[in-house]
ZADO-1210 file (C-alpha; in nm, 4 decimals, padded with zeros to 6 digits):
<atoms>
<atom x="-02.0783" y="-04.4726" z="10.8563" code="MET" pos="1"/>
<atom x="-02.3757" y="-04.3239" z="11.0379" code="THR" pos="2"/>
<atom x="-02.6697" y="-04.5191" z="11.1078" code="THR" pos="3"/>
<atom x="-02.9764" y="-04.3863" z="11.0136" code="PRO" pos="4"/>
<atom x="-03.2165" y="-04.2838" z="11.3096" code="THR" pos="5"/>
<atom x="-03.5749" y="-04.3523" z="11.3067" code="LEU" pos="6"/>
<atom x="-03.6745" y="-03.9753" z="11.2236" code="GLU" pos="7"/>
<atom x="-03.4440" y="-03.9876" z="10.9284" code="THR" pos="8"/>
<atom x="-03.5933" y="-04.3149" z="10.8188" code="ARG" pos="9"/>
<atom x="-03.9611" y="-04.1713" z="10.9000" code="ALA" pos="10"/>
<atom x="-03.9144" y="-03.8101" z="10.7166" code="ARG" pos="11"/>
<atom x="-04.0463" y="-03.8401" z="10.3339" code="PRO" pos="12"/>
<atom x="-03.7787" y="-03.8036" z="10.0710" code="ARG" pos="13"/>
<atom x="-03.9534" y="-03.5395" z="09.8545" code="HIS" pos="14"/>
<atom x="-04.3000" y="-03.4587" z="10.0053" code="PRO" pos="15"/>
<atom x="-04.4121" y="-03.2480" z="09.7731" code="TRP" pos="16"/>
<atom x="-04.4862" y="-03.5986" z="09.5797" code="ARG" pos="17"/>
<atom x="-04.7418" y="-03.7186" z="09.8641" code="ARG" pos="18"/>
<atom x="-04.8795" y="-03.3610" z="09.8482" code="VAL" pos="19"/>
<atom x="-05.0177" y="-03.3827" z="09.5134" code="PHE" pos="20"/>
<atom x="-05.0945" y="-03.7467" z="09.4912" code="SER" pos="21"/>
<atom x="-05.2672" y="-03.7622" z="09.8271" code="THR" pos="22"/>
<atom x="-05.4553" y="-03.4368" z="09.7101" code="GLY" pos="23"/>
<atom x="-05.5093" y="-03.5243" z="09.3024" code="LEU" pos="24"/>
<atom x="-05.6437" y="-03.9013" z="09.4776" code="VAL" pos="25"/>
<atom x="-05.8814" y="-03.6289" z="09.7044" code="LEU" pos="26"/>
<atom x="-05.9890" y="-03.4569" z="09.4177" code="TRP" pos="27"/>
<atom x="-06.0843" y="-03.6970" z="09.1385" code="VAL" pos="28"/>
<atom x="-06.2873" y="-03.8742" z="09.4737" code="LEU" pos="29"/>
<atom x="-06.4515" y="-03.5260" z="09.4638" code="THR" pos="30"/>
<atom x="-06.5456" y="-03.4633" z="09.0809" code="VAL" pos="31"/>
<atom x="-06.6746" y="-03.8238" z="09.0935" code="MET" pos="32"/>
<atom x="-06.8711" y="-03.8567" z="09.4026" code="ILE" pos="33"/>
<atom x="-07.0129" y="-03.4951" z="09.2853" code="THR" pos="34"/>
<atom x="-07.1049" y="-03.5652" z="08.9747" code="PHE" pos="35"/>
<atom x="-07.2666" y="-03.9032" z="09.0781" code="TRP" pos="36"/>
<atom x="-07.4700" y="-03.7557" z="09.4011" code="THR" pos="37"/>
<atom x="-07.5340" y="-03.4205" z="09.2829" code="GLY" pos="38"/>
<atom x="-07.4627" y="-03.3144" z="09.6017" code="ASN" pos="39"/>
<atom x="-07.4387" y="-02.9922" z="09.6166" code="PRO" pos="40"/>
<atom x="-07.2453" y="-02.9360" z="09.9297" code="ASN" pos="41"/>
<atom x="-06.9347" y="-03.0663" z="09.8045" code="LEU" pos="42"/>
<atom x="-06.9311" y="-02.8106" z="09.5600" code="ILE" pos="43"/>
<atom x="-06.6650" y="-02.6079" z="09.7688" code="PRO" pos="44"/>
<atom x="-06.4796" y="-02.9226" z="09.8353" code="THR" pos="45"/>
<atom x="-06.4352" y="-02.9675" z="09.4655" code="LEU" pos="46"/>
<atom x="-06.3453" y="-02.5356" z="09.3779" code="VAL" pos="47"/>
<atom x="-06.1116" y="-02.5001" z="09.6818" code="LEU" pos="48"/>
<atom x="-05.9258" y="-02.8737" z="09.6440" code="LEU" pos="49"/>
<atom x="-05.8446" y="-02.8163" z="09.2516" code="GLY" pos="50"/>
<atom x="-05.7476" y="-02.4443" z="09.2966" code="SER" pos="51"/>
<atom x="-05.4983" y="-02.5273" z="09.5829" code="PHE" pos="52"/>
<atom x="-05.3766" y="-02.8374" z="09.4538" code="LEU" pos="53"/>
<atom x="-05.1167" y="-02.7123" z="09.2352" code="VAL" pos="54"/>
<atom x="-05.0115" y="-02.3675" z="09.4564" code="PRO" pos="55"/>
<atom x="-04.9551" y="-02.6145" z="09.7298" code="VAL" pos="56"/>
<atom x="-04.7633" y="-02.8309" z="09.5864" code="THR" pos="57"/>
<atom x="-04.5573" y="-02.5975" z="09.4162" code="PHE" pos="58"/>
<atom x="-04.4790" y="-02.4170" z="09.7431" code="VAL" pos="59"/>
<atom x="-04.3782" y="-02.7541" z="09.9236" code="VAL" pos="60"/>
<atom x="-04.1420" y="-02.8424" z="09.6613" code="TRP" pos="61"/>
<atom x="-03.9907" y="-02.5136" z="09.6459" code="ALA" pos="62"/>
<atom x="-03.9750" y="-02.5047" z="10.0651" code="PHE" pos="63"/>
<atom x="-03.7247" y="-02.7922" z="10.0104" code="GLU" pos="64"/>
<atom x="-03.4558" y="-02.5503" z="09.8510" code="ARG" pos="65"/>
<atom x="-03.4327" y="-02.3013" z="10.0848" code="SER" pos="66"/>
<atom x="-03.1189" y="-02.1254" z="10.1425" code="ASP" pos="67"/>
<atom x="-03.1588" y="-02.0319" z="10.5198" code="THR" pos="68"/>
<atom x="-03.2878" y="-02.1754" z="10.8168" code="GLY" pos="69"/>
<atom x="-03.5592" y="-01.8733" z="10.8843" code="GLU" pos="70"/>
<atom x="-03.7511" y="-02.0442" z="10.6305" code="LEU" pos="71"/>
<atom x="-03.9840" y="-02.2828" z="10.8400" code="THR" pos="72"/>
<atom x="-04.3093" y="-02.4352" z="10.7249" code="PRO" pos="73"/>
<atom x="-04.5366" y="-02.1703" z="10.9571" code="THR" pos="74"/>
<atom x="-04.3298" y="-01.8884" z="10.7597" code="LEU" pos="75"/>
<atom x="-04.3978" y="-02.0313" z="10.4076" code="VAL" pos="76"/>
<atom x="-04.7564" y="-02.1137" z="10.4717" code="PHE" pos="77"/>
<atom x="-04.8711" y="-01.8212" z="10.6587" code="SER" pos="78"/>
<atom x="-04.6648" y="-01.6324" z="10.4011" code="THR" pos="79"/>
<atom x="-04.8502" y="-01.8189" z="10.1337" code="PHE" pos="80"/>
<atom x="-05.1973" y="-01.7799" z="10.3401" code="LEU" pos="81"/>
<atom x="-05.1689" y="-01.4427" z="10.4311" code="THR" pos="82"/>
<atom x="-05.0114" y="-01.3072" z="10.1069" code="GLY" pos="83"/>
<atom x="-05.2494" y="-01.4687" z="09.8891" code="GLY" pos="84"/>
<atom x="-05.5663" y="-01.3129" z="10.0767" code="VAL" pos="85"/>
<atom x="-05.3834" y="-00.9979" z="10.1093" code="LEU" pos="86"/>
<atom x="-05.3343" y="-00.9507" z="09.7439" code="GLY" pos="87"/>
<atom x="-05.6924" y="-01.0429" z="09.5714" code="VAL" pos="88"/>
<atom x="-05.8506" y="-00.7935" z="09.8323" code="LEU" pos="89"/>
<atom x="-05.5896" y="-00.5300" z="09.7769" code="ALA" pos="90"/>
<atom x="-05.6131" y="-00.5835" z="09.3697" code="ALA" pos="91"/>
<atom x="-05.9542" y="-00.6085" z="09.3972" code="SER" pos="92"/>
<atom x="-06.0080" y="-00.2745" z="09.5644" code="VAL" pos="93"/>
<atom x="-05.7645" y="-00.0759" z="09.3441" code="LEU" pos="94"/>
<atom x="-05.8855" y="-00.2049" z="08.9835" code="GLU" pos="95"/>
<atom x="-06.2549" y="-00.1545" z="09.1003" code="SER" pos="96"/>
<atom x="-06.1059" y="00.2261" z="09.1827" code="TYR" pos="97"/>
<atom x="-05.8696" y="00.2303" z="08.8940" code="LEU" pos="98"/>
<atom x="-05.9322" y="00.0548" z="08.5791" code="LEU" pos="99"/>
<atom x="-06.1558" y="00.1435" z="08.3296" code="HIS" pos="100"/>
<atom x="-06.2155" y="-00.0846" z="07.9654" code="PRO" pos="101"/>
<atom x="-05.9373" y="00.0664" z="07.7600" code="SER" pos="102"/>
<atom x="-05.6649" y="-00.0135" z="07.5349" code="PRO" pos="103"/>
<atom x="-05.4161" y="-00.0333" z="07.8535" code="TRP" pos="104"/>
<atom x="-05.6665" y="-00.2583" z="08.1007" code="LEU" pos="105"/>
<atom x="-05.4071" y="-00.5253" z="08.0914" code="PHE" pos="106"/>
<atom x="-05.1304" y="-00.3108" z="08.1577" code="LEU" pos="107"/>
<atom x="-05.3436" y="-00.1970" z="08.4403" code="GLY" pos="108"/>
<atom x="-05.3685" y="-00.5046" z="08.5773" code="VAL" pos="109"/>
<atom x="-05.0188" y="-00.6168" z="08.5503" code="GLY" pos="110"/>
<atom x="-04.9111" y="-00.3164" z="08.7631" code="LEU" pos="111"/>
<atom x="-05.1531" y="-00.2989" z="08.9798" code="ILE" pos="112"/>
<atom x="-05.1385" y="-00.7075" z="09.0937" code="GLU" pos="113"/>
<atom x="-04.7523" y="-00.7363" z="09.0928" code="GLU" pos="114"/>
<atom x="-04.7505" y="-00.4181" z="09.2667" code="ALA" pos="115"/>
<atom x="-04.9888" y="-00.5560" z="09.5470" code="VAL" pos="116"/>
<atom x="-04.7989" y="-00.8945" z="09.5945" code="LYS" pos="117"/>
<atom x="-04.4673" y="-00.7268" z="09.5946" code="LEU" pos="118"/>
<atom x="-04.6205" y="-00.4849" z="09.8929" code="ALA" pos="119"/>
<atom x="-04.7325" y="-00.8125" z="10.0702" code="ALA" pos="120"/>
<atom x="-04.4016" y="-01.0106" z="10.0506" code="LEU" pos="121"/>
<atom x="-04.2450" y="-00.7113" z="10.2052" code="ALA" pos="122"/>
<atom x="-04.5023" y="-00.6616" z="10.4636" code="PHE" pos="123"/>
<atom x="-04.5142" y="-01.0276" z="10.5655" code="LEU" pos="124"/>
<atom x="-04.1007" y="-01.0970" z="10.5641" code="THR" pos="125"/>
<atom x="-03.9772" y="-00.7422" z="10.7297" code="ARG" pos="126"/>
<atom x="-03.9107" y="-00.9313" z="11.0530" code="HIS" pos="127"/>
<atom x="-03.6175" y="-01.2056" z="10.8651" code="LEU" pos="128"/>
<atom x="-03.2704" y="-01.0982" z="10.9500" code="ALA" pos="129"/>
<atom x="-03.0974" y="-01.2956" z="10.6977" code="ASP" pos="130"/>
<atom x="-03.2706" y="-01.1935" z="10.2962" code="LYS" pos="131"/>
<atom x="-03.0931" y="-01.4228" z="10.0999" code="SER" pos="132"/>
<atom x="-03.2030" y="-01.4256" z="09.7018" code="VAL" pos="133"/>
<atom x="-03.3069" y="-01.7714" z="09.6935" code="ARG" pos="134"/>
<atom x="-03.5322" y="-01.7532" z="10.0231" code="ASP" pos="135"/>
<atom x="-03.6889" y="-01.4208" z="09.8721" code="GLY" pos="136"/>
<atom x="-03.7734" y="-01.5778" z="09.5747" code="MET" pos="137"/>
<atom x="-03.8867" y="-01.9085" z="09.7685" code="ILE" pos="138"/>
<atom x="-04.1182" y="-01.6616" z="10.0116" code="LEU" pos="139"/>
<atom x="-04.2670" y="-01.4471" z="09.6452" code="GLY" pos="140"/>
<atom x="-04.3108" y="-01.7679" z="09.5155" code="ALA" pos="141"/>
<atom x="-04.5732" y="-01.8806" z="09.8217" code="ALA" pos="142"/>
<atom x="-04.7389" y="-01.4898" z="09.7842" code="VAL" pos="143"/>
<atom x="-04.7840" y="-01.5926" z="09.4657" code="GLY" pos="144"/>
<atom x="-04.9217" y="-01.9085" z="09.4296" code="PHE" pos="145"/>
<atom x="-05.1331" y="-01.8115" z="09.7332" code="GLY" pos="146"/>
<atom x="-05.2883" y="-01.5189" z="09.4907" code="PHE" pos="147"/>
<atom x="-05.3010" y="-01.7825" z="09.2236" code="ALA" pos="148"/>
<atom x="-05.4718" y="-02.0291" z="09.4835" code="ALA" pos="149"/>
<atom x="-05.7549" y="-01.7994" z="09.5608" code="PHE" pos="150"/>
<atom x="-05.8010" y="-01.6299" z="09.1925" code="GLU" pos="151"/>
<atom x="-05.8775" y="-01.9749" z="09.0586" code="SER" pos="152"/>
<atom x="-06.0929" y="-02.0526" z="09.3342" code="ALA" pos="153"/>
<atom x="-06.2974" y="-01.7239" z="09.2589" code="GLY" pos="154"/>
<atom x="-06.3411" y="-01.8514" z="08.8372" code="TYR" pos="155"/>
<atom x="-06.3888" y="-02.1968" z="08.9334" code="ALA" pos="156"/>
<atom x="-06.6893" y="-02.1020" z="09.1513" code="PHE" pos="157"/>
<atom x="-06.8003" y="-01.8413" z="08.9058" code="THR" pos="158"/>
<atom x="-06.7720" y="-02.0910" z="08.6298" code="ALA" pos="159"/>
<atom x="-07.0231" y="-02.2866" z="08.8045" code="LEU" pos="160"/>
<atom x="-07.3158" y="-02.0499" z="08.7148" code="PHE" pos="161"/>
<atom x="-07.3861" y="-02.0618" z="08.3633" code="THR" pos="162"/>
<atom x="-07.6877" y="-01.9246" z="08.1236" code="GLU" pos="163"/>
<atom x="-07.8217" y="-02.2713" z="08.1270" code="HIS" pos="164"/>
<atom x="-07.7928" y="-02.3295" z="08.4548" code="GLY" pos="165"/>
<atom x="-07.5470" y="-02.5076" z="08.6806" code="LEU" pos="166"/>
<atom x="-07.2544" y="-02.6446" z="08.5485" code="SER" pos="167"/>
<atom x="-06.9975" y="-02.8875" z="08.7166" code="LEU" pos="168"/>
<atom x="-06.8158" y="-02.9778" z="08.3814" code="MET" pos="169"/>
<atom x="-06.7420" y="-02.5976" z="08.3475" code="GLN" pos="170"/>
<atom x="-06.5998" y="-02.5858" z="08.7124" code="VAL" pos="171"/>
<atom x="-06.3879" y="-02.8777" z="08.6423" code="VAL" pos="172"/>
<atom x="-06.2644" y="-02.7496" z="08.3202" code="GLN" pos="173"/>
<atom x="-06.1328" y="-02.4276" z="08.4711" code="THR" pos="174"/>
<atom x="-05.9895" y="-02.5656" z="08.7648" code="GLU" pos="175"/>
<atom x="-05.8000" y="-02.8386" z="08.4860" code="LEU" pos="176"/>
<atom x="-05.7051" y="-02.5413" z="08.2838" code="LEU" pos="177"/>
<atom x="-05.5614" y="-02.2799" z="08.5390" code="ARG" pos="178"/>
<atom x="-05.3791" y="-02.5866" z="08.7431" code="SER" pos="179"/>
<atom x="-05.1782" y="-02.6441" z="08.4145" code="LEU" pos="180"/>
<atom x="-05.1180" y="-02.2813" z="08.3757" code="LEU" pos="181"/>
<atom x="-05.0666" y="-02.1977" z="08.7322" code="SER" pos="182"/>
<atom x="-04.6897" y="-02.2396" z="08.7923" code="PRO" pos="183"/>
<atom x="-04.6233" y="-02.0002" z="08.4416" code="LEU" pos="184"/>
<atom x="-04.8256" y="-01.7580" z="08.6179" code="GLY" pos="185"/>
<atom x="-04.8205" y="-01.5654" z="08.9540" code="HIS" pos="186"/>
<atom x="-04.5726" y="-01.8004" z="09.1500" code="GLY" pos="187"/>
<atom x="-04.3417" y="-01.7291" z="08.8915" code="LEU" pos="188"/>
<atom x="-04.3349" y="-01.3380" z="08.8613" code="TRP" pos="189"/>
<atom x="-04.3962" y="-01.2852" z="09.2307" code="THR" pos="190"/>
<atom x="-04.0634" y="-01.5366" z="09.2783" code="ALA" pos="191"/>
<atom x="-03.8921" y="-01.3197" z="09.0437" code="ILE" pos="192"/>
<atom x="-03.9717" y="-00.9959" z="09.2386" code="LEU" pos="193"/>
<atom x="-03.8963" y="-01.1615" z="09.5516" code="GLY" pos="194"/>
<atom x="-03.5403" y="-01.2636" z="09.4866" code="GLY" pos="195"/>
<atom x="-03.4555" y="-00.9332" z="09.2909" code="VAL" pos="196"/>
<atom x="-03.6529" y="-00.7260" z="09.6294" code="LEU" pos="197"/>
<atom x="-03.4004" y="-00.9772" z="09.8340" code="PHE" pos="198"/>
<atom x="-03.1101" y="-00.9237" z="09.6907" code="ARG" pos="199"/>
<atom x="-03.0847" y="-00.5447" z="09.7467" code="ALA" pos="200"/>
<atom x="-03.1831" y="-00.5617" z="10.1216" code="SER" pos="201"/>
<atom x="-02.9820" y="-00.6214" z="10.4434" code="GLY" pos="202"/>
<atom x="-03.0391" y="-00.7466" z="10.7991" code="ARG" pos="203"/>
<atom x="-03.2822" y="-00.4756" z="10.8711" code="HIS" pos="204"/>
<atom x="-03.4123" y="-00.2746" z="10.6216" code="HIS" pos="205"/>
<atom x="-03.5520" y="-00.3325" z="10.2422" code="PHE" pos="206"/>
<atom x="-03.3880" y="-00.0892" z="09.9678" code="THR" pos="207"/>
<atom x="-03.5922" y="00.0456" z="09.6746" code="LEU" pos="208"/>
<atom x="-03.3440" y="00.0173" z="09.3660" code="THR" pos="209"/>
<atom x="-03.3331" y="00.0478" z="08.9962" code="TYR" pos="210"/>
<atom x="-03.3137" y="-00.3071" z="08.9570" code="ARG" pos="211"/>
<atom x="-03.6399" y="-00.3604" z="09.1516" code="LEU" pos="212"/>
<atom x="-03.8155" y="-00.0937" z="08.9634" code="LEU" pos="213"/>
<atom x="-03.7023" y="-00.2305" z="08.6246" code="LEU" pos="214"/>
<atom x="-03.7772" y="-00.6143" z="08.7674" code="ALA" pos="215"/>
<atom x="-04.1458" y="-00.4900" z="08.8848" code="TYR" pos="216"/>
<atom x="-04.1905" y="-00.3307" z="08.5383" code="LEU" pos="217"/>
<atom x="-04.0745" y="-00.6325" z="08.3231" code="GLY" pos="218"/>
<atom x="-04.2829" y="-00.8574" z="08.5222" code="VAL" pos="219"/>
<atom x="-04.6204" y="-00.6442" z="08.4890" code="SER" pos="220"/>
<atom x="-04.5415" y="-00.6408" z="08.1212" code="LEU" pos="221"/>
<atom x="-04.4722" y="-00.9998" z="08.1079" code="LEU" pos="222"/>
<atom x="-04.8259" y="-01.0358" z="08.3336" code="HIS" pos="223"/>
<atom x="-04.9919" y="-00.8294" z="08.0674" code="ALA" pos="224"/>
<atom x="-04.8811" y="-01.0256" z="07.7469" code="LEU" pos="225"/>
<atom x="-05.0272" y="-01.3055" z="07.9248" code="TRP" pos="226"/>
<atom x="-05.3644" y="-01.1802" z="08.0199" code="ASP" pos="227"/>
<atom x="-05.4076" y="-01.0190" z="07.6593" code="SER" pos="228"/>
<atom x="-05.2945" y="-01.3061" z="07.4872" code="MET" pos="229"/>
<atom x="-05.6258" y="-01.3947" z="07.3295" code="HIS" pos="230"/>
<atom x="-05.6809" y="-01.0708" z="07.2124" code="SER" pos="231"/>
<atom x="-05.3449" y="-00.9978" z="07.0766" code="ILE" pos="232"/>
<atom x="-05.4455" y="-01.3391" z="06.8583" code="ALA" pos="233"/>
<atom x="-05.7893" y="-01.2158" z="06.7210" code="VAL" pos="234"/>
<atom x="-05.6421" y="-00.9245" z="06.6258" code="LEU" pos="235"/>
<atom x="-05.2905" y="-01.0741" z="06.4451" code="VAL" pos="236"/>
<atom x="-05.5252" y="-01.3140" z="06.3325" code="THR" pos="237"/>
<atom x="-05.7345" y="-01.0573" z="06.1802" code="LEU" pos="238"/>
<atom x="-05.4580" y="-00.8817" z="06.0422" code="LEU" pos="239"/>
<atom x="-05.2797" y="-01.1489" z="05.8728" code="LEU" pos="240"/>
<atom x="-05.6032" y="-01.3389" z="05.7236" code="THR" pos="241"/>
<atom x="-05.9046" y="-01.1000" z="05.7503" code="GLY" pos="242"/>
<atom x="-06.1617" y="-01.0702" z="05.4657" code="THR" pos="243"/>
<atom x="-06.3091" y="-00.7171" z="05.3348" code="PRO" pos="244"/>
<atom x="-06.6644" y="-00.8777" z="05.4534" code="ALA" pos="245"/>
<atom x="-06.5420" y="-00.9846" z="05.8278" code="GLN" pos="246"/>
<atom x="-06.3846" y="-00.5910" z="05.8509" code="PHE" pos="247"/>
<atom x="-06.7596" y="-00.4274" z="05.7378" code="ARG" pos="248"/>
<atom x="-06.9236" y="-00.6752" z="06.0095" code="LEU" pos="249"/>
<atom x="-06.6709" y="-00.5425" z="06.2530" code="LEU" pos="250"/>
<atom x="-06.7184" y="-00.1909" z="06.1872" code="GLU" pos="251"/>
<atom x="-07.0906" y="-00.2599" z="06.2196" code="LEU" pos="252"/>
<atom x="-07.0716" y="-00.4142" z="06.5320" code="GLY" pos="253"/>
<atom x="-07.0899" y="-00.8035" z="06.4687" code="TRP" pos="254"/>
<atom x="-06.8347" y="-01.0646" z="06.5541" code="MET" pos="255"/>
<atom x="-06.7335" y="-01.2367" z="06.1957" code="PRO" pos="256"/>
<atom x="-06.7395" y="-01.6299" z="06.2141" code="ARG" pos="257"/>
<atom x="-06.4106" y="-01.7278" z="06.1572" code="PRO" pos="258"/>
<atom x="-06.2905" y="-01.9903" z="05.9057" code="THR" pos="259"/>
<atom x="-06.1274" y="-02.3283" z="06.0235" code="ALA" pos="260"/>
<atom x="-05.7756" y="-02.1609" z="05.8643" code="GLU" pos="261"/>
<atom x="-05.8090" y="-01.8407" z="06.0873" code="GLN" pos="262"/>
<atom x="-05.9437" y="-02.0811" z="06.3974" code="ALA" pos="263"/>
<atom x="-05.5881" y="-02.2791" z="06.3485" code="ASP" pos="264"/>
<atom x="-05.4150" y="-01.9819" z="06.3050" code="LEU" pos="265"/>
<atom x="-05.5670" y="-01.8198" z="06.6475" code="PHE" pos="266"/>
<atom x="-05.5085" y="-02.1253" z="06.8133" code="THR" pos="267"/>
<atom x="-05.0867" y="-02.1582" z="06.7157" code="ILE" pos="268"/>
<atom x="-05.0720" y="-01.7236" z="06.7996" code="LEU" pos="269"/>
<atom x="-05.2507" y="-01.7577" z="07.1408" code="SER" pos="270"/>
<atom x="-05.0673" y="-02.0639" z="07.2599" code="TRP" pos="271"/>
<atom x="-04.7558" y="-01.9984" z="07.1017" code="GLY" pos="272"/>
<atom x="-04.7666" y="-01.6506" z="07.2620" code="GLY" pos="273"/>
<atom x="-04.8272" y="-01.7601" z="07.5871" code="LEU" pos="274"/>
<atom x="-04.5238" y="-02.0387" z="07.5545" code="ALA" pos="275"/>
<atom x="-04.2822" y="-01.7402" z="07.4365" code="VAL" pos="276"/>
<atom x="-04.3752" y="-01.5270" z="07.8083" code="VAL" pos="277"/>
<atom x="-04.3518" y="-01.8411" z="07.9698" code="SER" pos="278"/>
<atom x="-04.0104" y="-01.9110" z="07.8527" code="VAL" pos="279"/>
<atom x="-03.8348" y="-01.5386" z="07.8963" code="ILE" pos="280"/>
<atom x="-03.9978" y="-01.5684" z="08.2827" code="GLY" pos="281"/>
<atom x="-03.8610" y="-01.9332" z="08.3144" code="LEU" pos="282"/>
<atom x="-03.5308" y="-01.8150" z="08.1760" code="LEU" pos="283"/>
<atom x="-03.5257" y="-01.4983" z="08.4011" code="TRP" pos="284"/>
<atom x="-03.5776" y="-01.7156" z="08.6892" code="LEU" pos="285"/>
<atom x="-03.3182" y="-01.9630" z="08.6645" code="LEU" pos="286"/>
<atom x="-03.0559" y="-01.6933" z="08.5599" code="GLY" pos="287"/>
<atom x="-03.1552" y="-01.5392" z="08.9308" code="LEU" pos="288"/>
<atom x="-03.1556" y="-01.8736" z="09.0851" code="TRP" pos="289"/>
<atom x="-02.8472" y="-01.9341" z="08.9653" code="ARG" pos="290"/>
<atom x="-02.6746" y="-01.6207" z="09.0379" code="SER" pos="291"/>
<atom x="-02.7669" y="-01.6315" z="09.3621" code="ALA" pos="292"/>
<atom x="-02.4695" y="-01.7332" z="09.5701" code="ARG" pos="293"/>
<atom x="-02.3390" y="-01.5918" z="09.9300" code="ARG" pos="294"/>
<atom x="-02.1170" y="-01.3079" z="09.8996" code="ARG" pos="295"/>
<atom x="-02.0556" y="-00.9993" z="10.1664" code="PRO" pos="296"/>
<atom x="-02.3373" y="-00.7719" z="10.1919" code="TYR" pos="297"/>
<atom x="-02.2629" y="-00.4795" z="09.9592" code="VAL" pos="298"/>
<atom x="-02.5032" y="-00.1758" z="10.0487" code="PRO" pos="299"/>
<atom x="-02.6681" y="-00.0794" z="09.6709" code="PRO" pos="300"/>
<atom x="-02.7995" y="00.2694" z="09.6049" code="PRO" pos="301"/>
<atom x="-03.1110" y="00.3227" z="09.6595" code="GLY" pos="302"/>
<atom x="-03.3796" y="00.4208" z="09.8830" code="TRP" pos="303"/>
<atom x="-03.3999" y="00.1658" z="10.2145" code="ARG" pos="304"/>
<atom x="-03.6837" y="00.1246" z="10.4253" code="ILE" pos="305"/>
<atom x="-03.6263" y="00.0521" z="10.8060" code="SER" pos="306"/>
<atom x="-03.8163" y="-00.2795" z="10.9251" code="THR" pos="307"/>
<atom x="-03.8495" y="-00.3821" z="11.2836" code="PRO" pos="308"/>
<atom x="-03.5290" y="-00.5645" z="11.4344" code="ARG" pos="309"/>
<atom x="-03.5102" y="-00.9228" z="11.5708" code="THR" pos="310"/>
<atom x="-03.3728" y="-00.9847" z="11.9158" code="ARG" pos="311"/>
</atoms>
């Protein structure tokens, strides 16, 4: 029986727990002191802590399940930060020029954002020699959570400004809601794409396969359904329970006031729809993770993109 070394004893068993608990305490203290003092200089700290706490925690948790020795903390967190920034910037440029108000707006958002995250992942991991499925899922989640963190910071900052002036309560509510939902969004979708991308890739190339294309379209559809669930719930509620008077108001350009029953049905439909989308994504991710076993590499048919050779 070997005696644990001092280094082994000092290493935390589950570092993600320490990251989350420490970050949560710091965020709560920041919220309390910001409300107490009204110091606007604390607002950036409040926004950044609240936006990055859950994404960083999940990246640390995922890193504990890495499949090869090529995944280092430096690689994972550089992928998180760089991939997140590149994804947000590229999505902002493309959405500004390509998207316009239409019934297909959310589908366009899903296609663009999933494409830029996948491209950022491929660019940042092009030097990896051993591309295992599970490592691809972990690095994909890192890019997705980085994207989600910077996006949430933007939403939290925007929520600060209301028609009645600055609202710290709106910032806190936005961060709480997006933190609760972030594990079921960008990180989940890009993890799926990362696993499919790495499954088809070899030591010195990425392969664009039909399976990757189908995965990209499927993930983009989940993304679009998630973003449009509020509108879908409103439409279904009106179709099921709308009155002639409400439809006349809609034709005149007025938003009718919902009844109590309609408000309850809308809540059930919107949250139920988000739950269905989340379950589909989680089952997809779980199936991909369980199927990721080491096996002799067989190059699949597809379009190969060479990557720089590592020494």
